[in-house]
C-alpha positions in Angstrom: -31.2 41.9 -13.9 -28.0 39.9 -13.4 -28.2 37.6 -10.4 -25.0 38.0 -8.3 -22.3 35.2 -8.3 -21.7 33.4 -5.1 -18.1 32.6 -4.5 -16.6 29.6 -2.7 -15.1 32.1 -0.2 -18.4 33.8 0.6 -20.0 30.2 0.7 -17.4 29.4 3.4 -18.0 32.5 5.3 -22.0 32.1 5.3 -21.5 28.5 6.6 -18.7 29.0 9.1 -21.2 28.5 12.0 -22.0 24.9 10.8 -20.7 22.1 12.7 -20.5 19.8 9.6 -17.7 20.2 7.3 -19.6 18.8 4.2 -21.7 21.9 2.6 -24.5 21.4 0.3 -25.7 23.9 -2.3 -29.3 22.7 -1.8 -30.9 20.8 1.0 -31.1 17.6 -1.0 -28.4 16.5 -3.4 -29.7 15.5 -6.9 -28.1 12.9 -8.9 -26.2 15.6 -10.9 -24.8 17.1 -7.7 -23.8 13.7 -6.4 -21.7 13.1 -9.6 -20.2 16.7 -9.4 -18.1 17.6 -6.3 -15.8 20.4 -5.4 -13.3 20.0 -2.5 -11.9 23.2 -1.0 -8.9 23.3 1.2 -6.1 25.3 2.5 -3.6 23.4 0.2 -2.8 20.3 -1.7 0.4 18.4 -2.3 1.7 18.2 -5.9 3.7 15.1 -5.4 5.1 15.2 -9.1 6.3 18.7 -8.7 7.3 18.2 -5.1 5.4 21.3 -3.9 2.7 22.2 -1.5 0.2 24.6 -3.3 -2.0 26.8 -1.3 -5.6 27.7 -1.7 -7.1 24.9 -3.8 -10.5 23.9 -5.3 -10.5 20.3 -6.8 -13.2 19.8 -9.2 -14.4 16.1 -9.5 -16.9 14.6 -12.0 -18.1 11.2 -11.1 -14.8 9.4 -10.1 -12.5 11.6 -12.2 -10.6 14.8 -11.2 -11.6 17.4 -13.9 -9.6 20.3 -13.0 -7.8 22.2 -10.0 -7.8 25.8 -9.4 -7.3 28.3 -6.7 -10.7 29.0 -4.8 -10.2 32.5 -4.4 -13.0 34.4 -6.2 -14.1 31.5 -8.1 -17.7 31.0 -8.6 -19.6 27.9 -7.4 -20.6 25.6 -10.2 -24.2 24.9 -10.4 -25.4 21.6 -9.3 -22.3 20.8 -7.3 -21.7 19.4 -3.8 -19.1 21.6 -2.1 -17.1 19.9 0.5 -15.4 22.4 2.7 -12.0 21.1 4.2 -10.6 24.4 5.5 -7.5 24.0 7.6 -6.8 20.8 5.8 -4.1 19.6 3.2 -5.1 17.4 0.3 -3.0 14.4 -0.5 -3.3 11.9 -3.3 -4.6 8.5 -1.7 -1.6 6.8 -0.3 -0.6 3.3 -1.2 0.9 0.4 0.8 2.8 -2.0 -1.5 3.1 -4.7 1.0 0.2 -5.9 3.2 -1.5 -9.2 4.4 -5.1 -8.5 5.0 -6.0 -12.0 6.3 -3.7 -11.6 9.4 -3.9 -9.7 12.6 -0.6 -9.2 14.6 -2.7 -9.0 17.9 -4.0 -12.6 17.4 -1.9 -15.5 19.0 0.9 -16.3 16.4 0.6 -20.0 16.2 -3.2 -20.4 16.9 -3.9 -18.0 14.0 -2.1 -20.1 11.6 -4.9 -22.6 12.1 -7.8 -20.2 11.1 -10.2 -21.6 8.5 -10.5 -19.9 5.1 -13.8 -18.2 6.0 -12.3 -16.8 9.2 -9.4 -15.4 7.1 -11.7 -13.8 4.7 -13.7 -12.2 7.5 -10.4 -10.8 8.8 -9.6 -9.5 5.3 -12.9 -7.6 4.9 -12.6 -6.0 8.4 -8.9 -5.1 7.7 -9.6 -3.7 4.2 -11.9 -1.4 5.9 -9.5 -0.3 8.6 -6.8 0.3 5.8 -9.1 2.6 3.8 -10.1 4.6 6.7 -6.4 5.1 7.6 -6.0 6.9 4.1 -4.6 4.0 2.1 -6.7 3.8 -1.1 -4.6 1.3 -2.8 -2.7 -1.8 -1.5 -0.9 -4.8 -2.9 -1.8 -7.9 -0.8 1.5 -10.3 -1.1 0.2 -13.7 -0.3 -2.9 -15.2 1.3 -4.5 -18.6 1.5 -7.2 -19.8 -0.6 -7.5 -16.7 -2.8 -9.3 -15.2 0.0 -8.1 -11.5 -0.7 -8.8 -11.9 -4.5 -12.6 -12.6 -3.2 -12.4 -9.5 -1.1 -10.9 -7.4 -3.8 -13.7 -8.4 -6.2 -16.5 -7.7 -3.5 -14.8 -4.2 -3.2 -14.9 -3.6 -6.9 -18.5 -4.8 -7.0 -19.3 -2.1 -4.4 -20.5 -4.7 -1.8 -17.9 -3.9 0.8 -15.6 -0.9 1.6 -11.8 -1.1 1.0 -8.9 -0.1 -0.9 -7.9 -0.9 -4.5 -6.2 -4.2 -4.2 -3.5 -6.0 -6.3 -3.5 -9.6 -5.0 -0.8 -12.2 -5.6 -2.8 -15.3 -4.5 -0.6 -17.9 -3.0 3.3 -16.9 -2.5 5.5 -19.1 -4.6 8.2 -21.0 -2.4 10.4 -24.0 -2.4 9.6 -27.0 -0.4 10.5 -25.9 3.4 10.9 -22.5 2.2 9.7 -19.4 3.8 6.3 -19.5 2.2 5.7 -23.1 2.9 3.9 -24.4 6.0 6.9 -25.5 8.3 4.9 -25.4 11.6 2.9 -28.6 11.4 4.3 -31.9 12.5 5.8 -34.0 9.6 3.1 -36.8 9.8 0.4 -34.2 8.8 2.5 -33.7 5.5 1.1 -30.0 5.2 2.2 -28.2 2.2 1.5 -24.5 1.4 -0.4 -24.2 -2.0 2.2 -22.1 -3.5 5.1 -24.6 -3.2 7.0 -25.4 -6.4 10.3 -26.9 -7.1 12.0 -26.4 -10.5 11.3 -23.6 -13.1 8.5 -25.4 -15.0 6.6 -26.1 -11.7 7.1 -22.5 -10.7 5.6 -21.5 -14.1 2.6 -23.7 -13.4 2.1 -22.0 -10.0 2.2 -18.6 -11.8 -0.4 -19.8 -14.2 -2.7 -21.3 -11.4 -2.5 -18.0 -9.6 -3.6 -16.1 -12.6 -6.3 -18.6 -13.3 -8.0 -17.8 -10.1 -7.5 -14.0 -10.4 -4.3 -12.8 -9.3 -3.3 -9.5 -10.7 0.2 -9.5 -9.4 2.7 -12.5 -8.4 5.1 -13.1 -5.4 8.0 -15.2 -5.2 9.9 -15.9 -1.9 13.6 -15.9 -3.1 15.2 -16.2 0.6 14.3 -17.3 4.1 12.2 -15.0 6.2 11.7 -13.8 9.7 8.3 -15.3 10.6 8.8 -18.8 9.1 10.1 -21.8 10.9 13.6 -23.2 10.2 14.6 -20.8 7.5 17.8 -18.7 7.6 16.6 -15.1 6.8 19.6 -14.3 4.5 19.9 -17.4 2.7 18.8 -17.6 -1.0 16.0 -20.4 -1.4 14.6 -20.1 -5.1 17.3 -20.4 -7.7 17.9 -17.7 -10.4 16.3 -20.1 -13.0 13.3 -20.6 -10.8 12.8 -16.7 -10.2 13.4 -16.1 -14.0 10.7 -18.6 -14.9 8.1 -16.8 -12.8 9.1 -13.5 -14.0 8.9 -14.6 -17.8 5.5 -16.0 -17.3 4.1 -13.2 -15.2 5.5 -10.5 -17.6 4.1 -12.4 -20.7 0.7 -12.3 -19.0 0.9 -8.6 -18.0 1.4 -9.0 -14.2 4.3 -7.5 -12.1 6.4 -9.7 -9.8 7.4 -9.0 -6.1 10.4 -10.8 -4.5 10.5 -11.4 -0.9 14.3 -11.1 -0.5 16.2 -10.5 2.8 19.5 -12.0 1.7 22.0 -10.4 -0.5 22.3 -13.2 -3.0 18.6 -13.7 -3.2 18.3 -10.0 -3.8 20.9 -10.0 -6.6 19.3 -13.1 -8.3 15.9 -11.4 -8.2 17.1 -8.3 -9.8 19.0 -10.2 -12.4 15.8 -12.2 -13.0 13.9 -9.1 -13.7 11.5 -8.9 -10.8 9.5 -5.5 -10.4 10.1 -5.1 -6.7 12.3 -6.4 -4.0 10.5 -6.8 -0.4 12.3 -6.2 2.7 15.8 -5.7 1.2 17.5 -6.3 4.6 21.1 -7.3 3.5 22.0 -4.9 0.4 25.5 -4.2 -0.5 26.6 -1.5 -2.9 26.6 -4.0 -5.8 22.9 -4.8 -5.0 22.0 -1.2 -4.9 23.6 -0.4 -8.2 21.9 -3.4 -9.8 18.6 -2.1 -8.6 19.5 1.5 -10.0 20.5 0.0 -13.4 17.5 -2.2 -13.7 14.9 0.2 -12.3 13.8 -2.2 -9.6 11.7 -0.7 -6.9 12.7 -1.4 -3.2 10.1 -1.9 -0.6 11.6 -1.8 3.1 9.1 -2.4 5.9 11.1 -0.4 8.5 8.4 0.3 11.0 7.1 -3.2 12.0 10.2 -4.3 13.8 9.1 -1.9 16.7 5.9 -3.7 17.1 7.4 -7.1 16.9 10.0 -6.5 19.6 7.5 -4.7 21.8 4.6 -7.1 21.5 5.7 -10.1 19.8 6.4 -12.4 22.8 3.0 -11.5 24.3 1.3 -12.3 20.9 3.0 -15.7 21.0 5.6 -15.2 18.4 8.2 -18.0 19.0 11.7 -16.9 20.3 13.2 -18.1 17.0 11.3 -15.5 15.0 11.9 -12.6 17.5 15.7 -13.4 17.4 15.6 -13.2 13.6 13.8 -9.9 13.9 16.5 -8.6 16.0 19.1 -9.8 13.4 17.4 -8.0 10.5 16.1 -4.9 11.9 19.1 -2.8 12.2 20.6 -4.0 8.9 17.3 -3.3 7.1 17.3 0.2 8.2 20.9 0.7 7.1 20.1 -0.9 3.7 17.2 1.5 3.4 19.4 4.6 4.2 22.0 3.5 1.7 19.3 3.0 -1.1 17.7 6.3 -0.4 21.1 8.0 -0.6 21.8 6.3 -3.9 18.6 7.5 -5.5 17.0 4.1 -5.9 13.4 3.7 -6.8 11.5 3.3 -3.3 8.0 2.4 -2.6 6.0 2.4 0.6 5.7 -1.2 2.0 4.7 -1.9 5.5 4.1 -5.7 5.8 0.8 -4.9 7.7 -0.3 -7.9 9.8 3.1 -8.0 11.4 1.7 -4.9 13.1 -2.0 -3.9 13.4 -3.7 -2.8 10.3 -4.8 0.7 10.3 -1.4 1.8 11.7 0.1 1.9 8.1 0.7 5.5 8.5 3.2 5.2 11.3 5.9 4.0 8.8 6.0 7.5 7.3 7.9 9.1 10.2 10.5 6.2 10.3 11.2 6.7 6.6 11.9 10.4 7.2 14.2 9.3 10.5 16.1 6.9 8.4 16.9 9.2 5.4 14.0 10.5 3.4 12.6 14.0 3.3 8.9 14.2 4.0 8.3 14.8 0.3 10.3 11.7 -0.7 8.2 9.7 1.8 4.9 10.7 0.3 6.3 10.2 -3.2 7.2 6.6 -2.3 3.4 6.0 -1.4 2.0 7.9 -4.4 3.8 8.5 -7.6 6.4 5.7 -7.1 3.9 3.1 -6.2 1.6 4.0 -9.1 4.5 3.5 -11.4 5.3 0.1 -9.9 1.7 -1.0 -10.5 2.0 0.6 -14.0 -1.0 2.7 -13.4 -1.0 6.2 -15.1 -4.2 7.5 -13.5 -3.5 7.0 -9.8 -1.1 8.7 -7.3 -1.5 12.5 -8.1 -4.3 15.0 -7.7 -4.5 16.1 -11.4 -6.9 16.5 -14.1 -7.7 13.2 -15.7 -6.7 11.1 -12.6 -9.0 8.9 -10.5 -10.5 10.9 -7.6 -8.5 9.2 -4.6 -7.9 11.9 -2.3 -7.2 12.1 1.5 -6.7 15.1 3.8 -5.0 15.9 7.1 -5.1 18.6 9.4 -2.1 20.9 8.7 0.9 20.5 6.5 2.3 16.9 6.1 5.5 18.3 4.8 6.2 20.1 7.8 4.9 17.2 10.1 4.9 13.8 8.2 3.4 12.2 11.5 0.2 13.8 10.3 -0.3 10.9 8.1 -1.0 8.6 11.2 -4.3 10.5 11.6 -6.1 11.0 8.3 -9.2 13.0 8.7 -10.8 12.7 5.1 -10.9 9.8 2.6 -12.3 9.8 -0.8 -11.9 6.8 -3.0 -13.0 6.7 -6.7 -15.0 10.0 -6.0 -16.9 8.6 -3.0 -16.4 10.0 0.5 -15.7 7.3 2.9 -14.5 9.5 6.0 -15.0 13.1 6.8 -14.1 14.1 10.5 
């Protein structure tokens, strides 16, 4: 006698009265079942094709997606854990290419600059978890003291703590007195940030030092910035020769380079030097955008955080100098973002988390749409584009052979991109971290 086949649809009907959204084939999950999962959902976003595809079953073996099919009339695979995400849309785990996990926007601005390295590391552990729970399964940490985030990254990779995949730069490379130097201390203290380097060979040495201690990306500070003391936000700081030396050394060692660059000249020098991404991009003209297009440079514009700074910065102790610089930058940066999107430049999602509270990363999606992107383009910036910047060919898509980094939202994010602000399901590397 042939035993009837139980379909996923029937299984869903039989279990519809259950309050939990995770459905198990048997009362206890065996080791084999734990390795084999099936996600069933109303739809998934194919970010490569730019489509939302209805009625999906995603098969996962260990940490790898093995196949994607319609769940209609498909038999349940033996020894599998079925996770019912009815009413939800699956999305590749999203990526933020510009965060600072060691800092909290809510802390007093000047007092927090005196936090010890152990204190900053604890912050990074906390914020890594918040970031993952917000659906960001991969981030690039662009600068932190004492290699703190590299240690957190290694702890995540070892399975000791929860957090996203991290590309960490170590110390940001800056000129003396530049945006990434320590300019807040009194002169007699002779404080200098660990990434300070003057001249091409000194810059090369700093790149080598960062790599020695575990950096898997490099950041240079090519111009002044908003949250430093005594720097003019649009003025170039590192010379072309200095930026080029960092790029040559990093690329020779297989690492990508991010350039903090608000000002036009610093943006152009960075693109000419061959950096992989420009951060902030506040004052871009047509020539700079065309240079980025020709070179294939990725642009990362943090267009949400200005709202938080202008609303809460003064209460959090941000000095008037820095708030005034934010006012100077914000409108220009959003216009540069709009021009770059219209020109078809390579855009990635970068939020500068720590300037606003960690975990709110998803709020930037709606601003990207407001200032020129389609919802699909915004999602692509945080998935396939970010994966391309990181040179990872197994991240950023729900596709057979890719790593099982998958999130879900209630409803269709292409109809309402703000749904990304409240992610209800998070899977990273085949492991479920959140299911509400």
